[in-house]
C-alpha positions in Angstrom: 22.7 1.1 -42.6 20.9 0.3 -39.3 22.7 1.6 -36.2 24.0 -0.3 -33.3 21.5 -1.8 -30.8 22.6 -1.5 -27.2 20.9 -3.2 -24.3 20.2 -2.1 -20.8 19.0 -4.3 -17.9 17.1 -2.5 -15.1 17.3 -4.7 -12.0 14.9 -3.4 -9.4 14.0 -4.2 -5.8 10.3 -5.4 -5.5 7.8 -2.7 -4.6 8.2 1.0 -5.6 11.6 0.5 -7.5 10.1 -2.3 -9.7 7.1 -0.1 -10.6 9.5 2.8 -11.4 11.6 0.5 -13.5 8.6 -0.6 -15.5 7.7 3.0 -16.3 11.3 3.9 -17.0 11.8 1.1 -19.5 9.3 2.8 -21.8 10.7 6.3 -21.6 14.5 5.8 -21.2 15.3 4.8 -24.8 14.1 8.1 -26.2 16.2 10.0 -23.7 19.4 8.2 -24.8 19.2 8.8 -28.5 21.9 11.5 -28.4 24.4 9.3 -26.5 25.2 7.2 -29.5 25.9 7.5 -33.2 23.1 8.3 -35.6 20.7 5.4 -36.0 21.8 3.7 -32.7 19.0 2.5 -30.5 18.5 1.1 -27.0 16.7 -1.9 -25.7 15.6 -1.8 -22.1 14.6 -4.8 -20.1 13.4 -5.1 -16.5 14.1 -7.8 -13.9 12.6 -7.4 -10.4 14.5 -9.2 -7.7 15.5 -8.7 -4.0 19.1 -9.1 -3.0 20.6 -9.6 0.5 22.5 -6.3 0.5 22.7 -3.7 3.2 23.5 0.0 3.0 27.1 -0.5 4.0 27.9 -2.9 1.1 30.9 -2.0 -1.1 30.3 -1.5 -4.8 32.2 -4.7 -5.6 29.8 -6.7 -3.3 26.8 -5.1 -4.9 28.0 -6.0 -8.4 28.8 -9.5 -7.3 25.3 -10.0 -5.9 23.3 -8.2 -8.6 25.2 -8.8 -11.8 25.7 -12.5 -12.4 28.3 -13.5 -15.0 25.8 -14.8 -17.5 24.2 -11.4 -18.1 24.7 -10.3 -21.7 23.4 -6.7 -21.4 25.7 -3.9 -22.3 24.8 -1.9 -19.2 23.1 -3.0 -15.9 21.4 -0.5 -13.7 20.2 -1.5 -10.2 17.3 0.5 -8.8 17.0 0.1 -5.0 15.0 1.7 -2.2 18.0 1.0 0.1 19.4 4.3 1.2 23.2 4.6 0.9 25.1 7.5 2.4 28.6 8.9 2.3 29.0 10.0 5.9 25.6 11.7 6.4 25.2 12.8 2.8 22.8 10.7 0.7 24.3 8.9 -2.2 22.2 9.1 -5.4 24.2 6.9 -7.7 27.3 4.6 -7.7 28.8 3.8 -11.1 31.5 1.3 -12.0 32.6 2.2 -15.6 34.8 -0.8 -15.8 31.9 -3.2 -15.0 29.3 -1.1 -16.9 27.2 -1.2 -13.8 25.3 1.5 -11.9 23.3 1.7 -8.7 20.5 4.3 -8.3 19.4 4.8 -4.7 15.8 6.0 -5.1 15.3 7.4 -1.5 18.1 10.0 -2.0 15.9 11.5 -4.8 13.2 12.6 -2.3 9.5 12.0 -2.4 8.3 14.1 -5.4 8.9 13.9 -9.2 10.5 10.5 -8.7 10.1 9.2 -12.2 11.6 12.3 -13.8 14.6 12.3 -11.4 15.3 8.6 -11.8 15.2 9.1 -15.6 17.7 11.9 -15.3 20.1 9.9 -13.1 19.7 6.8 -15.3 20.7 8.9 -18.3 23.8 10.1 -16.4 24.7 6.5 -15.5 24.5 5.5 -19.2 26.5 8.6 -20.2 29.3 7.7 -17.7 29.4 4.0 -18.7 29.3 4.7 -22.5 31.8 7.5 -22.1 29.7 9.8 -24.3 29.3 12.6 -21.8 32.2 14.6 -23.1 33.8 17.1 -20.6 32.8 15.9 -17.2 31.2 18.5 -14.9 31.6 18.7 -11.2 27.8 19.1 -11.0 25.2 17.1 -12.9 21.5 17.7 -12.3 22.1 19.4 -9.0 24.4 16.5 -7.8 28.0 16.5 -6.9 30.3 14.1 -8.8 33.0 12.3 -6.9 35.5 9.8 -8.3 37.8 7.4 -6.6 38.7 3.7 -6.3 37.3 3.0 -9.7 33.8 4.2 -8.7 32.0 7.4 -9.9 29.6 8.6 -7.2 26.9 11.2 -7.4 25.7 12.6 -4.0 23.0 15.0 -3.1 23.8 18.7 -3.0 20.5 20.1 -1.8 20.3 22.3 1.3 18.4 19.7 3.2 19.7 16.3 1.9 18.6 14.4 5.1 15.1 15.7 4.7 15.1 14.7 1.1 16.3 11.2 2.0 13.6 10.9 4.7 11.0 11.8 2.1 12.4 9.2 -0.2 12.2 6.5 2.4 8.6 7.4 3.2 7.8 7.3 -0.6 9.4 3.8 -0.8 7.2 2.7 2.1 4.1 3.7 0.1 2.0 4.8 3.1 -1.2 4.9 1.1 -1.2 1.1 1.1 -1.9 1.0 4.9 -5.7 1.0 4.3 -5.7 -2.1 2.0 -2.9 -3.8 4.0 -4.7 -3.8 7.3 -8.2 -5.0 6.4 -9.0 -6.3 9.9 -8.3 -2.8 11.3 -10.6 -1.2 8.8 -13.3 -3.8 9.5 -13.1 -3.2 13.2 -13.1 0.6 12.8 -16.1 0.5 10.4 -18.0 -1.8 12.7 -17.4 0.5 15.6 -18.5 3.5 13.6 -21.6 1.8 12.2 -22.8 1.0 15.7 -22.0 4.5 17.0 -24.2 6.0 14.2 -27.2 4.5 15.9 -26.8 6.5 19.2 -28.8 9.7 19.6 -26.2 11.0 22.0 -23.7 11.0 19.2 -26.0 13.0 17.0 -26.4 15.6 19.8 -22.7 15.8 20.5 -21.9 16.3 16.9 -23.8 19.6 16.7 -22.7 20.9 20.0 -19.0 20.1 20.2 -17.8 22.7 17.6 -15.0 22.3 15.0 -12.1 22.8 17.5 -13.1 20.0 19.8 -14.1 17.8 16.9 -10.7 18.5 15.4 -8.9 17.7 18.7 -10.8 14.4 19.0 -9.7 13.5 15.4 -6.1 14.3 16.2 -6.1 12.4 19.5 -7.8 9.4 17.9 -5.3 9.3 15.1 -2.3 9.7 17.4 -3.7 6.9 19.6 -3.8 4.6 16.5 -0.3 5.5 15.4 1.1 5.0 18.9 -0.7 1.7 19.3 0.6 0.4 16.0 4.2 1.3 17.0 4.0 -0.2 20.5 1.8 -3.3 19.8 3.8 -4.4 16.8 7.3 -3.3 17.9 7.9 -0.8 15.1 10.3 1.4 17.1 13.9 0.8 16.4 16.4 0.9 19.2 20.1 1.5 18.3 22.4 -1.3 19.4 25.4 1.1 19.6 26.1 4.9 19.6 27.1 4.7 15.9 23.6 3.4 15.0 21.7 6.3 16.7 21.7 8.5 13.6 20.4 5.6 11.4 17.8 4.6 14.0 16.6 8.2 14.3 16.2 8.3 10.5 14.2 5.1 10.3 12.1 5.9 13.3 11.2 9.2 11.8 10.2 7.5 8.5 8.1 5.0 10.5 6.2 7.8 12.3 5.7 9.8 9.0 4.6 6.7 7.1 2.1 5.7 9.7 0.8 9.3 10.0 0.2 9.6 6.3 -1.3 6.1 6.2 -3.7 6.9 9.1 -4.7 10.1 7.4 -5.7 8.1 4.3 -7.3 5.5 6.6 -9.3 8.2 8.4 -10.5 9.9 5.2 -11.6 6.6 3.7 -13.4 5.7 6.9 -15.1 9.1 7.0 -16.4 8.7 3.5 -17.8 5.2 4.2 -19.5 6.4 7.4 -20.9 9.5 5.6 -22.5 7.2 3.0 -23.8 4.9 5.7 -25.3 7.9 7.6 -27.0 9.3 4.6 -28.4 5.9 3.7 -29.6 4.7 7.1 -30.3 7.5 9.5 -34.0 8.6 9.5 -34.0 12.4 9.1 -37.1 13.0 11.3 -35.7 11.0 14.2 -32.3 12.8 14.0 -34.0 16.2 13.7 -36.0 15.5 16.9 -32.9 14.7 18.8 -30.7 17.6 17.7 -33.4 20.2 17.7 -32.9 21.4 14.2 -33.6 20.3 10.6 -31.3 17.7 9.2 -29.0 18.9 6.4 -26.0 17.6 4.6 -23.8 19.6 7.0 -25.5 17.7 9.9 -24.5 14.4 8.4 -21.0 15.7 7.8 -20.6 16.6 11.5 -22.1 13.2 12.7 -19.8 11.3 10.4 -16.8 13.4 11.5 -17.3 12.6 15.1 -18.1 8.9 14.5 -15.0 8.6 12.3 -12.9 9.8 15.3 -14.6 7.2 17.5 -14.2 4.5 14.9 -10.5 5.3 14.5 -10.1 4.5 18.2 -11.9 1.3 17.5 -9.4 0.6 14.7 -6.5 1.2 17.0 -7.8 -1.5 19.3 -8.5 -3.7 16.3 -4.9 -3.4 15.1 -4.1 -5.9 17.8 -5.9 -8.5 15.6 -3.4 -8.1 12.8 -0.3 -10.1 13.0 3.1 -8.4 13.1 4.0 -9.5 9.6 0.8 -8.0 8.1 1.4 -4.7 9.8 5.0 -4.5 8.7 4.0 -5.4 5.1 1.5 -2.6 5.1 3.8 0.0 6.8 7.1 -0.7 5.1 8.6 -1.2 1.7 10.2 -4.5 0.9 13.8 -3.3 1.5 13.1 -1.5 4.8 11.0 -4.4 6.1 13.9 -6.8 5.4 16.4 -4.5 7.1 14.1 -4.0 10.1 13.7 -7.8 10.5 17.4 -8.3 10.3 18.1 -5.6 12.9 15.7 -7.4 15.3 
């Protein structure tokens, strides 16, 4: 006889959680085969949706917002990039066995091996709800299990939970999208670099500055772009009360790290574009006459390196052409962007 078919609905915030949920829907049923009787199977559906929930919301409020009464799924799991904490300890999962509902807070899982960790926590949620986990352990997958007020909670037990939470917030922001999200900045930077490639002085400087000064120029240009983005577009969060200082420090650190990673990707992409432009357009004989040595590929690398630093400064100025919404959309995930807007 065919086994029982159980259904799971994965509700996910737009952005990184929704993409994780899509991947999870394909692999989760196989991980759950040992949680039911022989022949039982699992059907997993995904529904992306954003909910007006903040990190202080009680579990009952989350269930009321996420799980409408007309849902027919056996288990509902809500994947969110909203960080939740118990004191200063990141919460990984909140589970209401009675309501057959679980919340997985993705930022608490850190910034690496996210899919694997989410699968493991999702399996734990299903085990708790379906009451097939047998003897409960005080520790599951490196997490501490706490039960009270009808809610089972798993919290981080790593040595550096705040660092892991910070990495998870940065991952949810997806900093690599900064390049595609700020097209006007890239256009301004590339235009600045393309013009700079035509100046013989730049050619001469590139072969005389040395790697240390070139590296310093790159760091200063990148720092200028990060600082300009924060100041020009009001990305720095100021706590409204002493109780908010810890949270503001966490989010400000995530903003700086997100922008730093995004600018690094931006700079590498710009460097590659300028290197191709230099190789295609610069006349080797003319460049050789100005730098006093034969032109080689290393010469083009040095020229492109210096010009990329100059162009990054141009991009910092060009970031003023982007409107605030475009910059926030490029720098933040959906959940953090909404929280940031509400706090302002």
